[in-house]
C-alpha positions as CSV (number, residue, x, y, z in Angstrom):
1,X,0.0,0.0,0.0
2,X,1.2,3.5,-0.8
3,X,1.8,5.9,2.0
4,X,0.6,9.5,1.7
5,X,4.2,10.6,1.0
6,X,4.9,7.8,-1.5
7,X,1.5,8.6,-3.2
8,X,2.5,12.2,-3.5
9,X,5.9,11.3,-5.0
10,X,4.3,8.9,-7.4
11,X,1.6,11.4,-8.6
12,X,4.3,14.1,-8.9
13,X,6.5,11.8,-11.0
14,X,3.6,11.0,-13.3
15,X,2.8,14.7,-13.7
16,X,6.4,15.5,-14.5
17,X,6.6,12.8,-17.1
18,X,3.3,14.0,-18.7
19,X,4.3,17.6,-18.8
20,X,7.7,16.6,-20.2
21,X,6.1,14.7,-23.0
22,X,3.8,17.6,-23.8
23,X,6.6,20.0,-23.7
24,X,8.7,17.8,-26.0
25,X,5.8,17.6,-28.5
26,X,5.2,21.4,-28.4
27,X,8.9,22.2,-28.9
28,X,9.5,19.9,-31.9
29,X,10.6,22.2,-34.7
30,X,12.0,19.8,-37.2
31,X,14.6,17.1,-37.8
32,X,18.3,18.0,-38.3
33,X,17.8,18.0,-42.1
34,X,14.7,20.3,-42.0
35,X,14.8,24.0,-42.8
36,X,13.8,26.5,-40.1
37,X,10.0,26.9,-39.8
38,X,9.1,23.5,-41.4
39,X,6.4,22.8,-38.8
40,X,4.7,26.1,-39.4
41,X,2.2,24.7,-41.9
42,X,0.0,27.7,-42.8
43,X,0.0,28.8,-46.5
44,X,3.1,30.4,-47.9
45,X,3.7,32.2,-51.2
46,X,5.6,29.9,-53.6
47,X,7.9,30.8,-56.5
48,X,5.8,29.7,-59.5
49,X,7.8,28.3,-62.4
50,X,7.6,30.3,-65.6
51,X,6.9,27.8,-68.4
52,X,8.7,28.5,-71.6
53,X,10.9,27.2,-74.4
54,X,14.4,28.7,-74.6
55,X,16.3,28.6,-77.9
56,X,19.9,29.4,-78.8
57,X,19.9,30.3,-82.4
58,X,23.7,30.3,-82.8
59,X,23.7,26.6,-81.9
60,X,20.3,25.6,-83.0
61,X,19.5,24.1,-79.6
62,X,16.2,24.3,-77.7
63,X,15.3,23.5,-74.1
64,X,11.7,23.5,-72.7
65,X,9.9,23.0,-69.5
66,X,6.4,23.3,-71.1
67,X,5.0,20.0,-69.8
68,X,3.6,18.6,-66.7
69,X,6.1,17.6,-64.0
70,X,8.9,19.7,-65.4
71,X,11.3,22.0,-63.6
72,X,13.9,24.4,-65.1
73,X,13.8,28.0,-64.2
74,X,16.4,29.5,-66.6
75,X,19.1,28.5,-69.1
76,X,22.4,30.3,-69.8
77,X,24.8,29.6,-72.7
78,X,28.2,29.1,-71.1
79,X,30.0,28.3,-74.4
80,X,29.0,26.8,-77.7
81,X,26.8,23.8,-77.0
82,X,27.4,24.1,-73.2
83,X,24.4,25.4,-71.2
84,X,23.9,26.0,-67.5
85,X,20.3,25.1,-66.4
86,X,19.2,27.0,-63.3
87,X,16.9,25.0,-61.1
88,X,15.1,26.8,-58.2
89,X,12.9,25.4,-55.5
90,X,9.3,26.5,-55.0
91,X,10.2,28.0,-51.6
92,X,13.4,28.7,-49.7
93,X,14.8,27.4,-47.4
94,X,13.9,23.9,-48.3
95,X,14.9,20.2,-47.8
96,X,17.5,19.1,-50.4
97,X,15.3,17.2,-52.8
98,X,16.0,19.1,-56.0
99,X,13.7,18.0,-58.7
100,X,14.4,18.8,-62.4
101,X,12.8,17.8,-65.7
102,X,13.2,19.2,-69.2
103,X,13.3,18.3,-72.9
104,X,16.2,19.3,-75.2
105,X,16.6,19.0,-79.0
106,X,18.6,20.6,-81.8
107,X,18.0,21.6,-85.5
108,X,20.8,19.2,-86.5
109,X,22.6,16.3,-84.8
110,X,25.1,17.6,-82.3
111,X,26.5,17.0,-78.8
112,X,25.6,19.2,-75.9
113,X,26.8,19.6,-72.3
114,X,24.1,20.5,-69.8
115,X,25.1,21.7,-66.3
116,X,22.5,21.5,-63.6
117,X,22.9,24.3,-61.1
118,X,20.7,24.8,-58.1
119,X,19.6,27.7,-55.9
120,X,19.4,26.7,-52.2
121,X,20.3,23.1,-53.0
122,X,22.8,20.7,-54.4
123,X,22.6,18.0,-57.0
124,X,21.1,14.8,-55.7
125,X,19.4,12.7,-58.3
126,X,21.1,10.7,-61.1
127,X,19.1,11.6,-64.2
128,X,16.7,9.4,-66.1
129,X,16.8,9.9,-69.9
130,X,14.3,9.0,-72.6
131,X,14.7,9.2,-76.3
132,X,11.3,7.9,-77.3
133,X,8.9,10.5,-76.1
134,X,8.9,9.3,-72.5
135,X,7.9,5.7,-73.4
136,X,11.1,4.1,-71.9
137,X,13.7,5.5,-69.6
138,X,17.3,4.7,-68.7
139,X,19.4,5.8,-65.8
140,X,22.4,7.9,-67.1
141,X,25.7,6.1,-66.9
142,X,29.2,7.4,-66.4
143,X,29.6,8.1,-70.2
144,X,26.8,10.7,-70.1
145,X,26.7,11.9,-66.5
146,X,29.0,12.9,-63.7
147,X,29.0,15.3,-60.7
148,X,31.4,18.2,-61.0
149,X,33.9,17.8,-58.1
150,X,34.3,21.6,-57.7
151,X,30.8,23.0,-58.1
152,X,29.0,19.7,-57.3
153,X,26.6,20.4,-60.1
154,X,25.3,17.6,-62.3
155,X,26.9,17.4,-65.7
156,X,25.1,15.7,-68.5
157,X,26.5,15.1,-72.1
158,X,24.0,14.1,-74.7
159,X,23.9,13.5,-78.4
160,X,20.7,15.2,-79.6
161,X,18.9,16.0,-82.9
162,X,15.4,17.1,-84.0
163,X,13.6,14.5,-81.8
164,X,13.5,15.8,-78.2
165,X,15.4,14.0,-75.5
166,X,13.7,13.9,-72.1
167,X,15.8,14.4,-69.0
168,X,14.3,14.1,-65.5
169,X,15.4,13.4,-61.9
170,X,13.3,10.3,-62.0
171,X,11.1,8.9,-64.8
172,X,8.1,11.2,-64.3
173,X,5.0,10.0,-62.4
174,X,2.3,12.7,-62.7
175,X,-1.4,12.6,-61.9
176,X,-1.9,11.2,-65.4
177,X,0.2,8.1,-64.7
178,X,-1.5,7.7,-61.3
179,X,-4.9,7.8,-62.9
180,X,-3.9,5.1,-65.4
181,X,-2.6,2.9,-62.6
182,X,-5.7,3.4,-60.3
183,X,-8.0,2.9,-63.3
184,X,-6.7,-0.6,-63.6
185,X,-6.8,-1.3,-59.9
186,X,-10.3,0.0,-59.7
187,X,-11.5,-2.7,-62.2
188,X,-11.3,-5.2,-59.4
189,X,-14.7,-5.7,-57.8
190,X,-13.4,-5.2,-54.2
191,X,-11.6,-1.9,-55.0
192,X,-13.4,1.4,-54.5
193,X,-11.9,4.6,-55.6
194,X,-13.3,7.8,-54.2
195,X,-12.3,11.5,-53.9
196,X,-11.8,12.5,-50.2
197,X,-10.8,16.1,-50.9
198,X,-9.3,18.6,-53.3
199,X,-6.0,20.5,-53.3
200,X,-5.3,24.2,-53.5
201,X,-5.2,23.9,-57.3
202,X,-8.4,21.8,-57.5
203,X,-6.9,18.3,-58.1
204,X,-8.6,15.4,-56.4
205,X,-7.1,13.6,-53.4
206,X,-8.0,9.9,-53.9
207,X,-8.6,7.1,-51.5
208,X,-8.4,3.6,-52.8
209,X,-10.2,1.1,-50.5
210,X,-9.7,-2.6,-50.8
211,X,-12.7,-4.1,-49.1
212,X,-13.8,-7.6,-49.9
213,X,-16.9,-9.3,-48.5
214,X,-16.1,-11.4,-45.4
215,X,-18.0,-13.4,-42.8
216,X,-15.8,-11.9,-40.1
217,X,-17.8,-9.7,-37.7
218,X,-14.8,-7.4,-37.3
219,X,-12.1,-6.8,-39.9
220,X,-8.7,-5.1,-39.5
221,X,-7.8,-2.0,-41.4
222,X,-4.3,-1.1,-42.8
223,X,-3.7,2.6,-43.5
224,X,-1.2,3.4,-46.3
225,X,0.0,6.9,-47.3
226,X,2.2,7.9,-50.2
227,X,3.9,10.6,-52.2
228,X,3.7,13.4,-49.7
229,X,7.0,14.6,-51.1
230,X,6.8,14.9,-54.9
231,X,10.4,13.8,-56.0
232,X,10.3,10.6,-53.8
233,X,9.2,8.4,-56.7
234,X,11.2,5.2,-55.8
235,X,9.2,5.0,-52.5
236,X,6.0,5.9,-54.3
237,X,6.5,3.1,-56.9
238,X,7.4,0.6,-54.1
239,X,4.1,1.6,-52.4
240,X,2.1,1.0,-55.6
241,X,3.7,-2.5,-56.0
242,X,3.0,-3.2,-52.4
243,X,-0.7,-2.2,-52.9
244,X,-0.9,-4.3,-56.1
245,X,0.3,-7.4,-54.1
246,X,-2.4,-6.8,-51.4
247,X,-4.9,-6.7,-54.2
248,X,-3.6,-9.7,-56.2
249,X,-5.3,-13.0,-56.9
250,X,-2.9,-15.0,-54.9
251,X,-4.3,-17.4,-52.3
252,X,-2.5,-15.4,-49.6
253,X,-3.9,-12.1,-50.7
254,X,-7.4,-13.5,-50.8
255,X,-7.1,-14.8,-47.3
256,X,-5.6,-11.5,-46.2
257,X,-8.6,-9.6,-47.6
258,X,-11.0,-11.9,-45.6
259,X,-9.4,-10.4,-42.5
260,X,-8.4,-6.9,-43.6
261,X,-9.5,-3.8,-45.5
262,X,-6.8,-1.5,-46.9
263,X,-7.5,2.2,-46.9
264,X,-4.8,3.9,-49.0
265,X,-4.0,7.4,-50.2
266,X,-1.1,6.7,-52.7
267,X,-0.7,10.2,-54.1
268,X,-1.3,12.8,-51.4
269,X,0.5,15.7,-53.1
270,X,-0.8,15.8,-56.7
271,X,-0.2,19.6,-57.0
272,X,3.5,19.1,-56.1
273,X,3.8,16.1,-58.5
274,X,2.4,18.0,-61.5
275,X,4.2,21.2,-60.7
276,X,7.7,19.7,-60.4
277,X,8.1,20.7,-56.7
278,X,11.1,19.8,-54.7
279,X,9.2,19.1,-51.5
280,X,5.9,20.9,-50.8
281,X,2.3,21.3,-52.0
282,X,1.0,24.4,-53.8
283,X,1.0,26.4,-50.6
284,X,4.7,25.8,-50.0
285,X,4.0,23.4,-47.1
286,X,5.8,20.1,-46.3
287,X,2.7,17.8,-45.9
288,X,4.5,15.4,-43.7
289,X,4.9,18.1,-41.0
290,X,1.2,18.9,-41.0
291,X,-0.2,16.0,-39.1
292,X,-0.9,18.0,-35.9
293,X,-2.8,21.1,-37.0
294,X,-4.0,19.9,-40.5
295,X,-3.8,23.3,-42.1
296,X,-3.5,21.9,-45.6
297,X,-6.4,20.4,-47.6
298,X,-4.5,17.2,-48.5
299,X,-3.7,16.1,-44.9
300,X,-7.0,17.3,-43.6
301,X,-8.8,15.3,-46.3
302,X,-7.0,12.1,-45.3
303,X,-7.6,12.7,-41.6
304,X,-11.3,13.3,-42.1
305,X,-11.5,10.2,-44.3
306,X,-9.8,7.9,-41.7
307,X,-11.3,9.3,-38.4
308,X,-14.7,7.5,-38.8
309,X,-12.8,4.3,-38.2
310,X,-12.7,5.3,-34.5
311,X,-16.5,4.9,-34.2
312,X,-16.9,1.7,-36.1
313,X,-17.5,-1.5,-34.2
314,X,-16.9,-3.7,-37.3
315,X,-13.4,-2.3,-38.1
316,X,-10.2,-2.1,-36.0
317,X,-7.1,-0.3,-37.3
318,X,-4.0,-2.6,-37.1
319,X,-1.1,-0.7,-38.8
320,X,0.0,2.3,-40.8
321,X,2.6,2.6,-43.6
322,X,3.9,5.9,-45.1
323,X,6.1,5.4,-48.2
324,X,9.0,7.8,-48.9
325,X,12.5,7.8,-50.5
326,X,15.9,8.9,-49.3
327,X,19.6,8.2,-49.5
328,X,19.2,4.6,-48.3
329,X,16.5,1.9,-47.9
330,X,15.5,2.3,-44.3
331,X,12.6,1.8,-41.9
332,X,11.9,4.5,-39.4
333,X,9.9,2.7,-36.7
334,X,8.5,3.9,-33.4
335,X,10.9,3.5,-30.5
336,X,11.0,0.0,-29.1
337,X,10.2,1.2,-25.6
338,X,6.9,2.8,-26.7
339,X,4.2,0.2,-26.3
340,X,2.4,-0.4,-29.6
341,X,-0.1,-2.8,-31.1
342,X,0.8,-5.2,-32.7
343,X,3.8,-5.5,-30.4
344,X,7.1,-4.6,-32.1
345,X,5.5,-5.5,-35.4
346,X,7.8,-3.2,-37.5
347,X,11.0,-4.7,-36.1
348,X,9.8,-8.3,-36.6
349,X,8.6,-7.5,-40.2
350,X,12.0,-5.9,-41.0
351,X,13.9,-8.9,-39.7
352,X,12.0,-11.1,-42.0
353,X,12.5,-8.8,-45.0
354,X,16.2,-8.8,-44.4
355,X,16.4,-12.6,-44.1
356,X,14.4,-13.1,-47.3
357,X,16.0,-10.3,-49.3
358,X,19.7,-10.6,-48.2
359,X,21.0,-8.8,-51.3
360,X,18.9,-5.7,-50.5
361,X,20.3,-3.6,-47.7
362,X,17.5,-2.4,-45.4
363,X,18.4,-0.4,-42.4
364,X,16.5,0.7,-39.3
365,X,16.5,4.0,-37.4
366,X,13.9,4.3,-34.6
367,X,12.3,7.7,-33.8
368,X,10.1,9.0,-31.0
369,X,6.5,10.0,-31.6
370,X,6.9,13.8,-31.0
371,X,7.0,15.0,-34.6
372,X,3.8,15.9,-36.6
373,X,4.2,13.2,-39.2
374,X,1.8,10.6,-40.7
375,X,3.3,7.7,-38.8
376,X,3.0,9.4,-35.4
377,X,-0.6,10.6,-36.1
378,X,-1.5,7.0,-36.9
379,X,-0.1,5.8,-33.6
380,X,-1.6,8.6,-31.5
381,X,-5.0,8.4,-33.1
382,X,-5.5,4.6,-33.3
383,X,-2.9,3.4,-30.8
384,X,-1.3,1.1,-33.4
385,X,2.2,0.5,-34.7
386,X,3.3,2.4,-37.9
387,X,6.4,2.9,-40.0
388,X,7.9,5.4,-42.4
389,X,9.1,3.1,-45.2
390,X,12.0,4.8,-47.0
391,X,13.4,3.5,-50.3
392,X,16.9,4.3,-51.7
393,X,16.8,7.0,-54.4
394,X,18.8,4.9,-56.8
395,X,17.3,1.4,-56.1
396,X,16.9,-0.1,-59.6
397,X,13.4,-0.7,-61.0
398,X,13.6,-4.5,-60.7
399,X,14.7,-4.2,-57.1
400,X,11.9,-1.8,-56.3
401,X,9.4,-4.3,-57.6
402,X,11.0,-7.1,-55.7
403,X,11.1,-5.1,-52.5
404,X,7.5,-4.0,-52.8
405,X,6.2,-7.4,-53.7
406,X,8.2,-9.5,-51.2
407,X,7.6,-7.1,-48.3
408,X,3.9,-7.2,-49.0
409,X,3.9,-11.0,-49.0
410,X,5.7,-11.1,-45.7
411,X,3.4,-8.4,-44.3
412,X,0.3,-10.3,-45.2
413,X,1.6,-13.5,-43.7
414,X,2.4,-11.8,-40.4
415,X,-0.8,-9.7,-40.3
416,X,-2.9,-12.8,-40.7
417,X,-1.2,-14.3,-37.7
418,X,-1.7,-11.1,-35.7
419,X,-5.4,-11.0,-36.6
420,X,-6.0,-14.6,-35.7
421,X,-4.2,-14.1,-32.4
422,X,-6.1,-10.9,-31.5
423,X,-9.6,-11.6,-32.9
424,X,-10.1,-15.3,-32.9
């Protein structure tokens, strides 16, 4: 039995811990790589890109950004057939995710040198190049691309002619490509596509719901978010492959869907994707820092869409996944000492991925739950485990598909076991 003194000490300790936790949350202002003010998520004025085609008559060379998903702000002729392309972010300061995209051609066959120079950033992405009007893409190799050791600008050497060559930080994935992908998925009888909100520029924010008829009185729900940051296409594509596997015709996927619905928002930042943004939406806000106040229409739409799950007796949220890309393939789980449901699922899932994909390096870096990001909102709102699933910027396409498919298979196997343990 607690004495009055020990009771006082115990209550005081709890109060201190509670206030410390609140203070920590209130004082979070960003990660080490974030610019100042990143958690201030009210609207900002952005630097809108001027769309135009720039020609150099003396060389007969043309460069354009007049298409969806492009970014080049200016072009300067340094020397004959040598051009510096100036690439500016939509706001400044900003995280270093410098997207670029343009087309280049010439009146006659010639060789050009293109120097990618950045304002408030440095070169990050190895270019993808297409010579067939964007039908197929190849990563630039050492014969056409290098990073200048002094300026750290990207240097691209191309043979061009009258047919435009497309150059992009990654093979573009705009709202057009997403619509084609989701059109195909929505052909399945158990997939429902709906609009849960609209962006500043009037683009729809879609939810895709995988919900198959089941005799289970209560089904689990998996929440999946994606493409909050426009240039992070490798993580986005991994997420699409992951979703495709959950929606596949395999016996495992069919069994999984008897136990689980999937509520997914694969393209949360359509304005940024179509505008060629480095990081933010059309209001200059990093969406993955807006999961506390929900000042932006995209995050608010997803929140409003998911919150009714709290009042449903026939659904129970089990897990959340937020797909991103960075300089390595890494899982950012919740700290082990924080109690989550299912217990330590992310760590156990990662261990199995690493054992079954030994040639794909997947790292882990746990984080506390004080930041206003999607993973932490999922935990705080539904009391469940969640992960930020980051994919290496330069992971080859075949490896992306392998990682997305295999991690989904392992995920379904483990989630079925969790459901049976919890609900049966």
